[in-house]
C-alpha positions in Angstrom: 48.4 83.3 76.9 47.3 79.7 76.2 46.1 79.2 79.8 43.7 82.2 79.9 40.1 80.7 79.5 38.9 84.1 78.0 41.5 83.7 75.2 41.1 80.0 74.7 37.2 79.7 74.9 35.4 82.9 74.6 37.5 84.7 72.1 37.7 82.0 69.4 33.8 82.0 69.6 33.7 85.7 69.3 36.2 85.7 66.4 34.1 83.1 64.7 30.9 85.1 65.1 32.8 88.3 63.5 34.1 86.0 60.8 30.5 85.3 59.9 29.8 89.0 59.8 32.7 89.6 57.5 31.0 87.0 55.3 27.9 89.1 55.2 30.0 91.6 53.1 31.3 89.0 50.6 30.1 87.4 47.5 31.6 84.8 45.0 32.3 87.8 42.7 34.8 89.2 45.4 36.7 85.9 45.3 36.7 85.8 41.4 38.1 89.3 41.3 41.0 88.1 43.5 41.8 85.1 41.4 41.4 87.4 38.3 44.3 89.6 39.9 47.0 87.1 41.1 49.5 89.8 41.4 48.3 90.6 44.9 48.3 87.0 46.1 51.6 86.3 44.6 53.3 89.4 46.2 52.0 88.6 49.4 53.1 85.0 49.4 56.5 85.9 48.2 57.2 88.2 51.1 55.6 86.1 53.7 57.1 82.7 52.7 60.2 83.6 51.2 61.4 87.2 52.5 60.5 87.1 56.1 62.2 84.0 57.3 65.7 85.2 56.3 64.7 88.5 58.0 64.0 86.6 61.3 67.3 84.9 61.0 69.2 88.1 60.6 67.4 89.9 63.4 68.2 87.0 65.7 71.9 87.2 65.0 71.8 91.0 65.0 70.4 91.1 68.5 72.6 88.0 69.6 69.6 86.0 70.7 70.2 82.8 72.6 69.5 79.4 70.6 65.9 78.8 71.4 64.9 82.4 71.5 66.4 82.7 68.0 64.5 79.7 66.9 61.4 81.2 68.3 61.8 84.2 66.0 62.0 81.7 63.0 58.9 80.0 64.2 57.1 83.3 64.3 58.2 84.1 60.8 56.9 81.0 59.1 53.6 81.1 60.8 50.7 82.2 58.6 48.7 85.3 59.0 46.5 85.5 62.1 42.7 85.5 62.1 42.5 88.9 63.5 44.3 90.3 60.4 40.8 90.0 58.9 39.3 92.0 61.4 41.8 94.8 61.3 41.4 94.8 57.5 37.7 94.9 57.9 37.8 98.1 60.1 40.2 99.9 57.8 38.2 99.2 54.5 40.8 96.5 53.3 40.1 93.8 50.8 38.5 91.2 53.0 38.2 88.6 50.1 42.1 88.9 49.7 42.7 88.4 53.3 40.5 85.3 53.6 42.2 83.9 50.6 45.6 84.5 51.7 44.9 83.1 55.2 43.5 79.9 53.5 46.3 79.6 50.9 49.2 80.4 53.3 48.0 78.0 56.0 48.0 75.1 53.5 51.6 76.2 52.1 52.7 76.2 55.7 52.1 72.5 56.0 55.4 72.2 53.7 57.2 75.5 54.8 57.1 75.1 58.5 58.9 71.7 58.8 61.6 73.0 56.3 62.4 76.5 57.9 62.0 75.0 61.5 64.5 72.3 60.7 66.9 74.7 59.3 66.4 76.9 62.3 67.2 74.2 64.7 70.5 73.5 62.8 71.6 77.1 62.7 70.7 78.1 66.3 71.0 74.9 68.1 73.4 72.8 66.1 70.9 70.0 65.9 69.4 68.2 62.9 66.0 66.9 63.1 62.6 66.2 61.2 60.0 68.6 62.4 56.5 67.1 61.7 54.0 69.6 60.2 51.3 70.6 62.6 48.6 69.4 60.3 45.7 69.6 62.7 46.5 72.9 64.0 47.0 74.3 60.5 43.8 72.8 59.2 41.9 74.1 62.1 43.1 77.7 61.3 41.9 77.3 57.5 38.5 75.8 58.6 38.1 78.5 61.2 38.5 81.3 58.7 36.7 79.7 55.7 33.6 78.1 57.5 32.3 81.2 59.1 32.8 83.2 56.0 30.8 80.7 54.0 27.9 81.0 56.6 28.0 84.7 56.3 28.1 84.7 52.5 25.1 82.3 52.5 23.1 84.8 54.7 24.0 87.5 52.3 22.7 85.5 49.3 19.5 84.4 50.8 18.7 87.4 53.0 20.5 90.4 51.6 18.5 92.9 53.8 19.8 91.1 57.0 23.4 91.5 55.6 23.0 95.2 55.0 21.4 95.9 58.2 24.1 94.1 60.2 26.9 96.1 58.6 27.2 98.8 61.4 26.5 96.5 64.3 29.2 94.1 63.0 31.8 96.9 62.6 31.1 98.1 66.1 31.3 94.6 67.6 34.5 93.9 65.7 36.0 97.3 67.2 34.9 96.0 70.6 36.4 92.5 70.3 39.7 93.8 69.1 39.8 96.3 72.0 39.1 93.5 74.4 41.7 91.3 72.6 44.4 93.9 73.0 43.6 94.3 76.7 43.5 90.7 77.4 46.8 90.0 75.5 48.6 92.9 77.4 47.3 91.6 80.7 48.2 87.9 79.8 51.6 88.4 78.6 52.8 91.4 80.8 54.9 89.4 83.1 56.6 87.7 80.1 57.1 91.0 78.5 58.7 92.6 81.7 60.9 89.7 82.1 62.0 89.0 78.4 61.6 92.3 76.6 65.2 93.4 77.4 66.4 90.3 75.6 63.9 89.8 72.7 61.7 92.8 72.8 63.5 95.0 70.3 63.9 92.0 68.0 60.2 91.4 68.1 59.4 95.1 67.5 61.8 95.2 64.6 60.4 92.2 63.0 56.9 93.4 63.4 57.7 96.8 61.8 59.4 95.1 59.0 56.4 92.6 58.3 53.7 95.3 58.6 55.8 97.9 56.7 56.9 95.5 53.9 53.4 94.2 53.2 51.8 97.4 52.8 54.8 99.3 51.3 55.5 96.6 48.6 52.0 96.6 47.6 51.8 100.2 47.2 55.0 100.3 45.4 53.7 97.6 43.0 50.7 100.0 42.5 48.2 97.9 43.9 44.9 99.4 45.1 44.8 100.9 48.8 42.4 98.1 49.9 44.5 95.3 48.7 47.6 97.0 50.1 45.8 97.2 53.5 44.9 93.5 53.5 48.4 92.4 52.5 50.1 94.7 55.3 47.8 93.2 58.0 48.1 89.6 56.6 51.9 89.7 56.7 52.1 92.0 59.8 49.8 89.8 62.1 51.3 86.5 62.4 49.5 83.5 64.0 51.5 83.5 67.2 49.4 80.9 68.7 50.5 78.5 66.0 54.1 79.4 66.5 53.8 78.9 70.3 52.0 75.6 69.7 54.8 74.4 67.5 57.5 75.4 70.1 55.6 73.9 73.1 53.7 70.9 71.7 55.8 69.8 68.6 59.4 70.8 69.8 58.9 70.8 73.5 61.0 73.9 73.7 59.2 76.4 76.1 61.8 79.2 75.5 61.2 79.1 71.7 57.6 80.3 72.4 58.7 83.5 74.3 59.3 85.4 70.9 55.7 84.6 69.9 54.3 85.6 73.3 56.1 89.0 73.2 55.1 89.5 69.5 51.4 88.7 70.3 51.5 91.8 72.6 53.5 94.0 70.2 51.6 93.4 67.1 48.2 94.3 68.3 49.4 97.6 69.4 51.1 98.4 66.3 48.2 97.1 64.2 45.9 99.6 66.1 48.1 102.4 65.7 48.4 101.5 61.8 44.6 101.3 61.9 44.4 104.9 63.3 46.8 106.1 60.6 44.9 104.3 57.8 41.5 105.7 58.8 43.0 109.4 59.2 44.6 109.1 55.7 41.6 107.4 54.1 40.5 109.2 51.0 37.3 111.2 51.6 34.2 110.6 49.5 32.7 114.0 48.1 29.2 114.2 48.9 27.0 115.0 45.9 24.6 117.9 46.6 21.0 117.0 46.3 
């Protein structure tokens, strides 16, 4: 996937443009509201930072994955939410301010948690001890790529509110088209790897994806959080930054097989996220029209 120019050049620019569009719907008050309700943030971080890595270890053992493939599951679990989680949340009326906040916060926390969990994974699956340096540059890139475009969009909304209101429908349509293109490109890019490795690691990735997506949304609803926050948490936890985990496997650890789980997961997560979006849209509460 990293070799596809459409995914490495065009897509980041397209996603950045959409993030500006998301910022058009946000104000400082939205982030103040998130800070005033820390329950959602804490719930999401506990699941993503503390609960999911052990799940990845257990699934790797349950499916009897070879060493580097098992380590790849751990790298996937410890990666923060992907940028496209914000887009899926936007299309399904999730809490975008919560998504942006979680992506930024978890990206910074990952500077500490990634080295710790990765080193433990190397010891468990490979029997080796080593110090894993934090992928500082890559993680900061993720945080900046989320925050900077949103700030631009928020500024436009503040100074040109009519532009922001007029752009709502076009941005939503563009988001849908870009996500559709992303799914198609990901399937085309990873199809050969999927056919080769799906019999080995595919079911483990699918199980981990369903646990991630389901635990985020389900735990939030069980905690009686509003539906928009539950949607945001579900996508933030279900859509991992597979590009970051592949970067760690290939560039930091020099273990190509450890990147396979992330490549397979990147295909699976967009398909399940799209199906989840269809379900959310169909089950969305209908707003009663007031007669004139």
